[in-house]
C-alpha positions as CSV (number, residue, x, y, z in Angstrom):
1,M,105.2,-161.1,130.1
2,P,106.9,-164.4,130.7
3,Y,106.2,-167.2,128.2
4,R,105.2,-170.5,129.9
5,M,106.1,-173.4,127.6
6,Y,107.0,-177.0,128.3
7,G,106.8,-176.5,132.1
8,S,109.4,-173.6,132.0
9,T,109.1,-169.9,132.1
10,Y,111.0,-167.8,129.5
11,G,111.2,-164.1,129.3
12,S,110.6,-164.1,125.6
13,F,109.9,-166.3,122.6
14,N,113.6,-165.8,121.5
15,E,114.8,-167.0,124.9
16,F,112.6,-170.1,124.6
17,A,113.9,-170.8,121.1
18,E,117.5,-170.4,122.3
19,K,117.4,-172.2,125.6
20,S,114.6,-174.8,125.3
21,E,116.2,-178.2,125.6
22,A,113.4,-179.6,123.4
23,H,113.9,-177.2,120.6
24,N,117.5,-176.0,120.4
25,A,119.9,-176.5,123.3
26,S,120.1,-180.2,122.8
27,K,120.0,-180.3,119.0
28,K,122.9,-177.9,118.4
29,A,121.0,-176.1,115.7
30,P,123.0,-173.5,113.8
31,N,123.2,-170.2,115.7
32,S,124.4,-168.1,112.8
33,V,124.4,-168.1,109.0
34,G,128.2,-168.7,109.1
35,H,127.7,-172.0,110.9
36,R,129.2,-175.0,109.1
37,T,125.9,-176.6,108.2
38,I,125.0,-173.5,106.2
39,A,128.4,-172.2,105.1
40,E,129.7,-175.6,103.9
41,D,126.8,-178.1,103.6
42,V,124.6,-175.9,101.5
43,P,127.1,-175.0,98.8
44,D,129.0,-178.3,98.9
45,L,126.1,-180.8,99.3
46,L,122.7,-179.3,98.5
47,V,123.8,-177.5,95.3
48,I,125.2,-180.7,93.8
49,W,122.2,-182.8,94.9
50,Y,119.9,-180.2,93.3
51,E,121.8,-180.3,90.0
52,L,121.9,-184.2,90.0
53,G,118.1,-184.1,90.6
54,L,117.7,-181.8,87.6
55,L,119.9,-184.1,85.5
56,A,117.9,-187.1,86.5
57,G,114.6,-185.4,85.9
58,V,113.7,-185.5,89.6
59,E,112.1,-182.4,91.0
60,T,113.7,-181.2,94.3
61,P,111.8,-178.1,95.3
62,A,112.6,-178.4,99.0
63,I,116.4,-178.6,98.3
64,R,116.1,-175.6,96.0
65,A,114.1,-173.7,98.6
66,L,116.8,-174.4,101.2
67,I,119.5,-173.2,98.9
68,T,117.5,-170.0,98.2
69,L,116.8,-169.3,101.8
70,A,120.4,-169.9,102.9
71,S,121.6,-167.7,100.0
72,I,119.3,-164.9,101.1
73,A,120.2,-165.2,104.8
74,S,124.0,-165.3,104.2
75,D,124.0,-162.8,101.3
76,K,125.8,-165.4,99.1
77,D,124.6,-166.9,95.9
78,F,125.3,-170.6,96.6
79,M,124.1,-171.6,93.2
80,Q,127.0,-169.6,91.8
81,T,129.6,-170.3,94.5
82,G,128.6,-173.9,95.3
83,R,129.9,-177.2,94.0
84,T,128.3,-177.7,90.6
85,L,128.5,-180.4,88.0
86,E,130.3,-177.9,85.8
87,K,133.0,-177.2,88.4
88,L,133.5,-180.9,88.8
89,G,134.0,-181.4,85.1
90,L,130.7,-183.2,84.8
91,G,128.5,-180.4,83.3
92,N,128.3,-181.8,79.8
93,L,127.3,-185.4,80.8
94,T,123.8,-186.7,80.0
95,K,121.9,-188.7,82.6
96,E,123.0,-191.9,81.0
97,E,126.6,-190.9,80.8
98,M,126.5,-189.8,84.5
99,S,124.9,-193.1,85.5
100,A,127.5,-195.1,83.6
101,K,130.4,-193.1,85.0
102,F,129.4,-193.9,88.6
103,T,128.0,-197.4,88.2
104,A,130.2,-200.1,89.6
105,N,131.8,-202.3,87.1
106,N,130.9,-205.9,88.1
107,N,133.7,-207.3,85.9
108,V,136.5,-205.9,88.0
């Protein structure tokens, strides 16, 4: 049974998701869990943002959920393999120390 969506006919919902200009073809969404936006951005960006949020006392449930889902889909524990404060040598800093470390010195 063909699926009629957005003025086009697709043979299946999967075909619609893959080929629909409005939903995937023009947006270049990741087509595998090995795609750079998952394999690199999750461990290198989202993990550190999540940890910085924890340090600052800011809840980041959406970021944590994305990390969890990407970890499940790729069979990798990004919280273990990702860029963490500890791996950057910043794991023992308090919120105040972290802020001071990265605050511009206006006297320079």
